[in-house]
N, C-alpha and C positions, 0 to 999 in steps of 0.2 A: 168198634164200640161194643158189639156183642161179645167179643172175646174178653174185653175188660169186665163186662158184667158177669160172665161165667166165672172168671177168676175171682171176682169178689164173692160170688155165691159159694164157691168151693173153699174159700178161705185162703187162697193163694195170694190175693192182694188185700192188704189191710184197708179198712175204710178210709183212713186219712190219705193213703197213697192213691186210692181210687178217686177220691175227691180232687186231689191235686192234678191227676192225669186228665180228668174230664174238664176241669177249669182251664188247664193249659191248652187242651185241644180246641176248646171254644174260643179262647183268646186268639189262637193262631189263625182261626178261620173268620175273624171279624172282617166285615166289609161295609162300605158305605151303603146306606139304604137307597134303593132306587124308587121307593114309594113314599118317602117323606122328605120334604124340603123346607128348611127353616130360612125364611126370607129375611135377611139382615137389613135393618135400617141404617146401620153404622157406615160411616164414610172413612173409617180408619180401622186399624187392626183391633181385633177383639182381645182384650187383656184378661178378662175374667168371665167364668161361666159357673153357674150353680143351679141345680134343680132343687126345689124346695123339699125340706125333710119331712113335711107333714103329709102331703098328698102325692108327692112325686110327679107333679103335673106341670108346675110353672117353672119355666127356665128364665133366670135372671142373667143379663149380660152387661158388661161394662167395656167401653172401648176408648181408643186413643183420641177420638174426635170429641171428647168431653161428654159423651152421652151414655145413658143406661137404658135398657129396654127389658120388657117382660113379654114372654111368649107362653101360650097354652100349647103344650106339646101333645095333648090328647085330642083336642078338638081343632080340626083344620078350619081355616078361614075360607078356602076355596079349593077346587080340584082342577087338575089339568090332565092331558093325555087320556081323554075319555073316562075320567074319574079314577084313574089308576095312581096318579101322583097327588098326594095331599100337600097343600101349601099352608104353611103356618107363618102368618105375618104377626108382627108384634101387636099386643093388646094396647100398649102405650109405650112411649119413649120420652125420657127427660133429657133434653140436650142443652146446649149453650144458650138457646133462645128463651129457655124457661127463666122466670124471674129469680129463681134460686139455684139455677143450674151451675155445674162446675165450669170453671174457666179453662182448665187444662185437662189432660188425659185422666180418665177414670181407670185407676190401676187395680181396684178391687171392688167387687160387688157381691154381697152376701145377704141371704135371707135371715130375718129374725127366726130363730129355731123353732119357736112354739107354734107360730101360725104365719100365714102369708100377708098379714095386715101391715107389716113393716118390712123395709129392707134398708140396708146400710151400704153406702158407697164411700170409698176413699180415693183421693185424687192427688195429682201432682200440684194442685193449687194450695196444698198445705191444709186441707180440710177433710174431716170425716162428717158425712151428713146422714141423718136418719129421715126416711121418707115414709109417708102414709100411702100405701098402695091404692086405697080406694079413692083418694082425692088427688093423688100425684103431687102433693104438696110437701115441702120440707117441714119437719116438725122439730128438728134439733140440729145444731151445728157446732162441731168442735174444731177449734183452730189449733193446729200443731206447728212446731218449729221448722218443719221441713217437708219435703215430698213424702206422701204416704205411699208405701209400697204394698202393704198387705193389711187387711183387717180380718178379724175372726171372732165368732161368738161360740160359747160352749153349747153343744147340743144336749148336754146332760144337766145343765144348771137348773137348780130349783131355789138357790139361795142368793143369786146375784144376777144382774143384767149388765154385765161388763163387755165392752168391745175392746179387744186387744188390737193395738195399732203399731205396726212396724214402719219406721220412717228412715230417712237418711240421717237422722240424729241417732246417737248411740243408745239412747234410752227407749225402752218400750213403755208406751203409755196405755193405761187402762181407762177407757171412757165409760162413765156410769150413766146409763139411760135413765135410771130412776131419779138421780139428782141433777142431771144435766151438767155435771162437772167431772173433772178428772179424779178418779179414785186415788191412784198413786202411780208411781213410775218404777220401773225395774232397771237397775243399772248393773252393767257387767260387760256388755259388748264394747269393743274398742273402735267399731266402725258402724256404718248404717245397718239396719235390721231389715232384711229382705223378705223374711217369711215368719209367720206366726201361726201356730195351730194349737188348739186345746186338746188335752188328752182325751182318748176315747174311753177311759176308765175312771177318771176323777174330774169333777167340775172345778177343782182348785189347782190343777196342774196345767201349766202353759209351757209350750216348747217353742223356742225361737231360733232362727238361723240368721247369721250375720255375715257381713263382708269381711269379718276378721277370721273367717274359716271355722267358726265354732258353732255348735248346736248346744243351746243351754236349756236346762229344765228348771222350772220355777214352781214353787208352791207359793201362790200369791198371798197367802196368809202370813208368810215369813219374809224376812229380809234376805236378799242374796239368793243365787241359784244353788241347787243342791246336786247338780250333775252337769258335767261338760263333756261333750264329744268333740274332740279336736282332731281335724283331719291333717293338721300340720305334723302330727306325730305318727300318722298311719303310714304303713308301707305295705306294698303288695307282697303276699306270701308270708307275712309275719303277723302273728296274733298279738295285739297290744292291749293293755288295760283299757277298759271303757272310760274311766275317769282320768282326765289329764288336763293340763293347763297350756294355753297358747304361748308360743314364743313371742316375746315382746319386740324382737328385732328382725322379724321375718315377714316378708310380703306374702300374704296367703290368698288363695283363690276364693272368690266370692260364692257363698252358698246361695243359689238362686231359689231352691225349693226343697222341701222334703215331704215325705208321706209317712204317717204313723200307721203301720199295718194293724187293722183291728184284730182283737183277740189274740195278740201275739206280743213278743218282746223284740220286734224288729222295727227299724226305721230305715227308710231309703232316702238318700239325698243325692242331689247332683249340683254341679257348679258351672261357672261361666266357661270352663275349659273342657266341657263335655265329659267330666269325670263323674262316675257313678259310684256311690258308696252304699254298702249294706251294713248297718250297725246291729249287732246282737247285744241286747241289754241283759240277757240271761247269764 
């Protein structure tokens, strides 16, 4: 560490390179905490986790047993091991026994970006539900044509309150909290949409990943996508054009998820066959 600092001070190591080395070193040394324990109320696998964007304090989880739960990760509910191990039990959970609870697995759970007063859940029971955190009551319900795989809201938005929903249907649907109805649909994928993420630089740009092997970029103010990343045309060791179209007669691996790297032109994606892709949009 000290050698890296001296090299930075002497000018041998550029600031960007120094930052990368420090971040890589910290990531390589990550370990599970022995002093903080999140006590899960779920009886099935956890499908979704998100810490709120406003305070960085409340953890929202969604699980395959149809439940969603909220935890305070800063204030422990009790301690064990002579006060050394902090236990964090859920503040509340909404499960199948709730009058408005989901009937099947909760695949996605996300906070309302502006505050923690609302959160959104998507489920295999073909619904997207909006919940009031203070009353734990459902305030809005959107019925979709298939299993909901992913939901997302833009952290930058000042002009709309749209929830993007990816389902087993080929269309991406935008649910409008302000009106309680679907704003519009985005058509282009040829199979189910597994992942949806809003751009980190524009409130109007949505990125979707589908089981047709394509990642599509949309400006929701316009019809049709404006960019396609197609892994069916990608080959190891060969640089290919960023924009391409999928082959209509080829079975493609399913895009399970992707990550938009903040403050960069990079996107990372992976699929069902454990293949990892790094896309450079520059």
